[in-house]
Backbone bond lengths (Angstrom), bond angles and torsions (degrees), N, CA, C in turn:
res aa  C-N    CA-C-N  psi(-1)  N-CA   C-N-CA  omega(-1)  CA-C   N-CA-C  phi
1 E - - - 1.466 - - 1.524 110.39 -
2 T 1.306 116.83 135.96 1.462 121.76 -178.06 1.517 110.01 -76.48
3 E 1.336 113.71 135.69 1.453 120.43 177.94 1.532 109.42 -70.10
4 T 1.322 117.01 130.66 1.464 122.10 179.85 1.552 107.81 -127.45
5 Q 1.324 114.73 124.20 1.467 119.12 -177.58 1.518 110.07 -135.96
6 L 1.326 113.76 151.75 1.461 119.15 174.34 1.540 107.69 -129.89
7 Y 1.333 116.04 117.94 1.432 120.65 173.49 1.537 105.28 -77.80
8 V 1.351 114.98 116.53 1.451 118.90 -166.79 1.513 112.87 -134.51
9 N 1.332 113.43 142.90 1.468 122.27 171.00 1.519 103.47 -120.70
10 Y 1.328 117.77 112.31 1.459 121.57 -173.49 1.541 112.81 -64.33
11 E 1.327 117.90 -16.06 1.455 122.04 179.51 1.545 110.70 -79.48
12 C 1.319 116.25 -13.96 1.452 123.00 -171.01 1.549 110.20 -91.60
13 S 1.340 116.51 125.17 1.467 119.18 -177.67 1.543 111.21 -65.69
14 K 1.330 118.91 -33.23 1.473 121.31 179.28 1.540 108.69 -66.25
15 C 1.336 114.50 -38.46 1.472 117.52 178.45 1.526 110.79 -66.05
16 R 1.324 117.14 -41.73 1.464 121.02 178.84 1.536 109.78 -63.15
17 S 1.324 117.75 -39.26 1.464 120.43 176.53 1.507 111.04 -64.22
18 A 1.315 117.47 -41.76 1.463 121.64 177.71 1.537 110.38 -60.74
19 L 1.320 115.56 -43.35 1.471 119.91 178.29 1.523 110.72 -61.14
20 A 1.341 114.96 -41.19 1.466 119.36 -179.56 1.526 110.41 -63.31
21 I 1.331 117.16 -41.50 1.487 121.34 179.40 1.507 108.88 -61.48
22 L 1.329 116.70 -47.93 1.474 119.95 -179.24 1.534 111.01 -60.67
23 D 1.320 114.72 -40.85 1.453 120.70 179.27 1.525 110.30 -61.55
24 E 1.307 115.44 -46.01 1.475 121.85 -179.78 1.525 111.05 -59.42
25 K 1.341 115.68 -35.83 1.476 121.07 -177.11 1.552 109.64 -91.03
26 S 1.352 116.85 5.85 1.473 121.09 -176.86 1.523 113.13 53.88
27 I 1.317 114.62 40.93 1.481 117.97 177.32 1.531 106.40 -99.22
28 D 1.341 114.77 124.93 1.435 119.66 -178.08 1.546 108.68 -98.08
29 A 1.325 114.82 90.96 1.459 120.47 -179.02 1.530 108.97 -93.25
30 Q 1.327 115.74 144.85 1.455 120.07 172.94 1.519 107.63 -73.73
31 H 1.333 117.67 130.04 1.451 121.29 -179.62 1.533 107.69 -87.57
32 I 1.312 116.93 128.25 1.449 121.97 174.68 1.488 107.90 -109.40
33 A 1.334 115.92 104.28 1.444 121.54 179.73 1.522 107.61 -83.51
34 Y 1.304 114.83 79.35 1.489 120.85 -168.84 1.514 113.96 -66.27
35 L 1.326 118.92 -18.10 1.458 118.86 177.53 1.551 110.89 -73.67
36 E 1.359 114.27 -33.13 1.481 119.04 176.79 1.530 110.44 -80.06
37 E 1.304 115.88 -37.36 1.450 121.22 -177.02 1.530 109.19 -124.93
38 P 1.292 116.05 83.77 1.495 119.95 -174.52 1.500 112.91 -56.68
39 P 1.320 116.80 140.01 1.489 119.88 178.01 1.506 111.84 -65.29
40 T 1.312 116.21 146.81 1.493 122.02 176.99 1.513 107.36 -79.36
41 L 1.309 116.17 168.72 1.473 121.08 175.43 1.531 109.98 -58.19
42 A 1.335 116.15 -39.55 1.476 120.76 -179.42 1.534 109.06 -65.42
43 D 1.353 117.43 -41.27 1.466 120.60 176.90 1.511 110.87 -58.44
44 L 1.335 115.23 -44.85 1.472 120.02 -175.69 1.528 111.41 -68.82
45 E 1.349 116.34 -38.31 1.457 120.36 178.00 1.535 109.47 -63.77
46 R 1.327 116.43 -40.64 1.450 122.47 178.09 1.544 110.10 -63.39
47 L 1.313 114.43 -43.69 1.503 118.76 179.04 1.517 109.86 -60.49
48 M 1.331 118.14 -43.45 1.463 121.08 -179.32 1.535 110.38 -59.96
49 E 1.333 113.85 -41.91 1.458 119.78 177.93 1.517 111.39 -60.69
50 M 1.362 115.69 -47.03 1.454 119.99 -179.89 1.496 113.53 -66.38
51 L 1.331 115.81 -31.02 1.494 120.75 179.63 1.523 110.10 -84.54
52 S 1.357 117.18 -7.19 1.465 122.05 -176.75 1.521 112.56 57.33
53 I 1.327 115.99 47.96 1.476 119.54 178.42 1.542 108.48 -123.96
54 D 1.313 115.16 151.50 1.503 121.28 178.27 1.533 111.13 -103.49
55 D 1.318 115.48 -26.12 1.459 119.69 -176.19 1.519 110.14 -106.22
56 P 1.338 116.95 116.64 1.466 120.20 179.75 1.539 112.68 -53.43
57 R 1.318 116.69 -25.99 1.489 120.35 -179.19 1.522 110.81 -57.84
58 Q 1.336 116.82 -27.48 1.461 120.51 -178.88 1.532 111.44 -67.85
59 M 1.336 117.58 -14.54 1.463 119.40 175.63 1.527 109.76 -120.69
60 M 1.319 116.77 25.14 1.476 121.35 -178.70 1.509 111.03 -114.90
61 R 1.307 114.56 150.73 1.461 123.72 172.60 1.546 107.08 -90.45
62 T 1.297 114.95 83.57 1.465 119.95 -174.76 1.535 112.96 -69.56
63 G 1.318 116.18 -10.91 1.468 120.14 177.98 1.523 114.04 -85.16
64 E 1.343 116.20 -7.32 1.474 119.70 -179.96 1.542 110.15 -68.51
65 A 1.317 116.21 142.90 1.476 121.40 -179.21 1.529 112.09 -54.59
66 V 1.336 114.70 -40.25 1.505 118.12 -177.78 1.524 112.14 -62.80
67 Y 1.318 117.22 -29.30 1.471 121.01 176.50 1.521 110.67 -59.39
68 T 1.342 114.90 -44.80 1.469 121.18 179.63 1.504 109.05 -72.83
69 E 1.327 118.59 -45.33 1.448 122.22 -179.36 1.517 113.07 -57.38
70 L 1.313 116.83 -38.64 1.481 120.57 -179.48 1.534 111.56 -84.91
71 R 1.335 116.16 0.52 1.471 122.26 179.22 1.520 110.21 53.55
72 L 1.333 117.14 55.56 1.452 121.38 -175.08 1.528 113.80 -88.15
73 A 1.329 117.22 -4.95 1.456 121.52 -174.41 1.525 112.00 -53.43
74 D 1.300 117.49 -38.11 1.502 119.29 -178.24 1.541 112.31 -112.99
75 A 1.318 115.83 14.52 1.436 120.74 -177.66 1.559 112.46 -71.11
76 P 1.339 116.02 144.21 1.499 118.10 176.26 1.531 110.42 -73.48
77 P 1.352 116.81 159.84 1.456 122.08 -176.70 1.535 114.33 -47.40
78 A 1.319 117.78 -46.40 1.477 120.38 -176.92 1.548 111.34 -58.15
79 E 1.340 114.51 -40.50 1.464 118.83 -179.84 1.518 110.49 -68.73
80 L 1.331 116.89 -36.48 1.458 121.27 179.19 1.539 110.39 -64.18
81 L 1.346 116.35 -44.14 1.446 120.21 -179.63 1.521 110.65 -64.14
82 E 1.326 116.53 -39.73 1.454 120.01 176.99 1.533 111.44 -63.41
83 A 1.342 115.59 -39.81 1.458 120.02 178.32 1.525 110.99 -62.61
84 I 1.338 116.22 -41.59 1.498 118.72 -179.75 1.524 109.07 -64.00
85 S 1.302 116.23 -41.40 1.465 120.26 -177.64 1.526 110.41 -64.60
86 K 1.333 115.72 -39.85 1.491 119.52 178.77 1.525 113.32 -78.04
87 H 1.346 116.31 -30.31 1.461 122.32 -176.58 1.515 107.66 -130.26
88 P 1.329 117.28 75.37 1.477 120.64 -172.32 1.532 114.84 -58.95
89 I 1.345 116.70 -16.97 1.485 119.92 175.74 1.518 109.31 -55.15
90 L 1.324 116.27 -23.93 1.482 120.64 -178.87 1.535 114.57 -71.68
91 L 1.324 115.69 -15.04 1.476 117.78 -178.22 1.519 109.79 -79.34
92 E 1.320 114.52 128.78 1.478 120.14 175.91 1.517 109.20 -60.65
93 R 1.292 116.23 154.30 1.481 120.58 -177.57 1.501 109.79 -149.61
94 P 1.302 118.81 160.31 1.466 125.34 -13.16 1.531 110.60 -77.42
95 I 1.312 115.52 150.42 1.467 120.34 171.84 1.522 108.73 -111.58
96 F 1.315 115.48 124.70 1.466 122.38 -177.33 1.495 108.66 -105.65
97 V 1.347 116.93 128.15 1.453 123.00 -178.65 1.492 110.12 -119.03
98 V 1.353 115.85 130.82 1.450 121.90 173.60 1.524 105.91 -131.33
99 G 1.330 114.75 112.81 1.459 117.97 -178.98 1.523 111.28 60.50
100 D 1.340 115.67 -120.02 1.470 119.56 -177.75 1.542 111.97 -105.49
101 R 1.352 114.49 17.55 1.479 118.82 179.31 1.541 109.12 -122.20
102 A 1.320 115.53 148.57 1.446 119.62 178.34 1.504 109.65 -142.13
103 V 1.330 115.29 158.76 1.479 120.47 176.97 1.535 107.38 -143.55
104 I 1.340 114.91 142.48 1.476 117.88 170.95 1.509 104.52 -83.28
105 A 1.348 115.56 115.25 1.449 120.96 -171.56 1.544 111.60 -85.59
106 R 1.321 114.98 67.32 1.436 124.25 174.46 1.503 107.65 -127.88
107 P 1.284 120.49 104.21 1.472 128.40 0.59 1.541 109.33 -70.75
108 P 1.338 116.92 159.75 1.445 121.41 -177.34 1.526 115.95 -50.65
109 E 1.322 115.29 -33.14 1.491 121.64 -179.71 1.541 111.90 -57.30
110 R 1.324 116.20 -21.55 1.476 119.37 -179.23 1.514 111.70 -58.88
111 L 1.335 117.98 -24.53 1.457 119.06 -177.35 1.531 111.10 -69.14
112 L 1.308 115.67 -19.49 1.506 118.94 179.81 1.523 110.81 -63.34
113 G 1.310 115.31 -27.43 1.488 119.47 177.42 1.522 115.58 -60.00
114 L 1.318 115.56 -21.80 1.482 118.64 -179.36 1.538 110.74 -96.58
115 L 1.302 118.03 -6.43 1.462 118.14 -176.26 1.522 112.98 -86.22
């Protein structure tokens, strides 16, 4: 059986929409409450691979205050990943994972592409 996960912040309306879509399709995804349990550097590197991205900024919330406070605009990838791990609010959401593929579900309907 293929592993299905959703990186979720229950306060986020896009995440709640994504959960509703999965529910509607009877997809039982493991919820990863990444704000409570921040992803490790290895988790983040794996996510980048699954998202097929080279720049961590593509999965970051660059509008968050902490992004500016930590002066991440010119930071190298390793520093960005460390920042996400320490400040998980920086991780874009929701991220839907199916097996070895992932998609940033913004809009939430994008997750249907992996089903």
